[in-house]
NUSEPA-76187 format. One record per residue: x, y, z of N, C-alpha, C in turn; chain; residue in three letters. Coordinates in steps of 0.2 Angstrom, whole numbers, padded with zeros to 4 digits. Example, Ala and Ser with C-alpha at 12.3 -4.5 7.8 and 13.67 -1.06 7.14 Angstrom:
! residues 2
PT    n_xx    n_yy    n_zz   ca_xx   ca_yy   ca_zz    c_xx    c_yy    c_zz   unit   code
PT    0066   -0028    0039    0062   -0022    0039    0066   -0016    0039      A    ALA
PT    0064   -0011    0035    0068   -0005    0036    0064    0000    0039      A    SER
***
This chain:
! residues 53
PT    n_xx    n_yy    n_zz   ca_xx   ca_yy   ca_zz    c_xx    c_yy    c_zz   unit   code
PT    0004   -0006    0000    0000    0000    0000    0004    0006    0000      A    MET
PT    0010    0006    0003    0014    0012    0003    0017    0014   -0004      A    GLN
PT    0019    0009   -0008    0021    0011   -0014    0016    0014   -0018      A    ALA
PT    0010    0011   -0017    0004    0014   -0021    0003    0021   -0019      A    GLU
PT    0003    0023   -0012    0002    0030   -0010    0008    0034   -0013      A    ASP
PT    0014    0032   -0013    0020    0036   -0016    0018    0038   -0023      A    LYS
PT    0016    0033   -0027    0015    0034   -0034    0009    0039   -0035      A    THR
PT    0004    0038   -0031   -0002    0043   -0031    0000    0050   -0029      A    CYS
PT    0005    0050   -0024    0007    0057   -0022    0011    0060   -0028      A    SER
PT    0014    0057   -0032    0017    0060   -0038    0013    0061   -0044      A    LYS
PT    0008    0057   -0045    0003    0058   -0051   -0002    0063   -0049      A    VAL
PT   -0004    0064   -0044   -0009    0069   -0042   -0007    0076   -0043      A    LEU
PT   -0001    0078   -0041    0002    0085   -0042    0003    0086   -0050      A    PRO
PT    0005    0080   -0053    0007    0081   -0060    0000    0083   -0064      A    ALA
PT   -0005    0079   -0062   -0011    0081   -0065   -0014    0088   -0064      A    LEU
PT   -0013    0090   -0058   -0016    0096   -0056   -0011    0102   -0059      A    THR
PT   -0005    0101   -0060   -0001    0105   -0063   -0002    0106   -0071      A    ASN
PT   -0006    0101   -0073   -0008    0101   -0080   -0015    0105   -0081      A    LEU
PT   -0017    0107   -0075   -0024    0110   -0075   -0030    0107   -0073      A    GLY
PT   -0029    0100   -0072   -0035    0097   -0069   -0037    0098   -0062      A    PHE
PT   -0043    0098   -0060   -0045    0100   -0053   -0043    0093   -0049      A    ARG
PT   -0041    0095   -0043   -0039    0089   -0039   -0044    0084   -0038      A    SER
PT   -0051    0086   -0037   -0056    0081   -0037   -0056    0076   -0043      A    LYS
PT   -0056    0079   -0049   -0056    0076   -0055   -0050    0071   -0056      A    GLN
PT   -0044    0073   -0054   -0038    0069   -0054   -0039    0063   -0049      A    ALA
PT   -0041    0065   -0043   -0042    0059   -0038   -0046    0054   -0041      A    LYS
PT   -0052    0056   -0044   -0057    0051   -0047   -0054    0047   -0052      A    GLN
PT   -0050    0050   -0057   -0047    0047   -0062   -0042    0042   -0060      A    ALA
PT   -0038    0044   -0055   -0033    0039   -0052   -0036    0033   -0049      A    ILE
PT   -0041    0034   -0045   -0045    0029   -0042   -0048    0024   -0047      A    ALA
PT   -0050    0027   -0052   -0053    0023   -0058   -0048    0018   -0061      A    ARG
PT   -0042    0021   -0063   -0037    0017   -0066   -0034    0012   -0061      A    VAL
PT   -0034    0014   -0055   -0031    0009   -0050   -0036    0003   -0049      A    ARG
PT   -0042    0004   -0050   -0047   -0001   -0049   -0047   -0005   -0055      A    ASN
PT   -0045   -0003   -0061   -0044   -0006   -0067   -0038   -0011   -0068      A    GLU
PT   -0034   -0010   -0063   -0028   -0014   -0062   -0022   -0011   -0066      A    GLY
PT   -0022   -0005   -0067   -0016   -0002   -0071   -0010   -0002   -0067      A    VAL
PT   -0004   -0004   -0070    0002   -0004   -0066    0003    0002   -0062      A    ASP
PT    0006    0001   -0056    0007    0006   -0051    0013    0010   -0052      A    LEU
PT    0017    0010   -0057    0022    0014   -0059    0019    0021   -0061      A    ASP
PT    0023    0026   -0060    0021    0033   -0061    0019    0034   -0068      A    VAL
PT    0023    0032   -0073    0021    0034   -0080    0015    0030   -0082      A    GLU
PT    0014    0024   -0081    0008    0020   -0084    0002    0023   -0080      A    PRO
PT    0002    0025   -0074   -0003    0027   -0070   -0005    0034   -0073      A    LEU
PT    0000    0038   -0074   -0001    0045   -0076   -0005    0045   -0083      A    LEU
PT   -0002    0041   -0088   -0005    0040   -0094   -0012    0038   -0094      A    ARG
PT   -0013    0033   -0090   -0020    0030   -0090   -0025    0035   -0087      A    ALA
PT   -0023    0039   -0082   -0027    0044   -0079   -0028    0050   -0084      A    ALA
PT   -0023    0051   -0088   -0024    0056   -0093   -0029    0054   -0098      A    LEU
PT   -0029    0048   -0100   -0034    0045   -0105   -0041    0045   -0102      A    ALA
PT   -0042    0044   -0095   -0048    0045   -0092   -0051    0052   -0092      A    VAL
PT   -0046    0057   -0091   -0048    0064   -0091   -0049    0067   -0098      A    LEU
PT   -0046    0064   -0103   -0046    0067   -0109   -0053    0066   -0113      A    ALA
***
């Protein structure tokens, strides 16, 4: 669970820096985590961006 939290703590600010609202970003991250996306930063970020786009 700790690795998961570290990854999310990197992906969430990246998404908000790109202009997405924190609530939207958190929802996208939760959705892709539930879909079983790899917990590395890059795949999680890419998948969350796909959800938000």
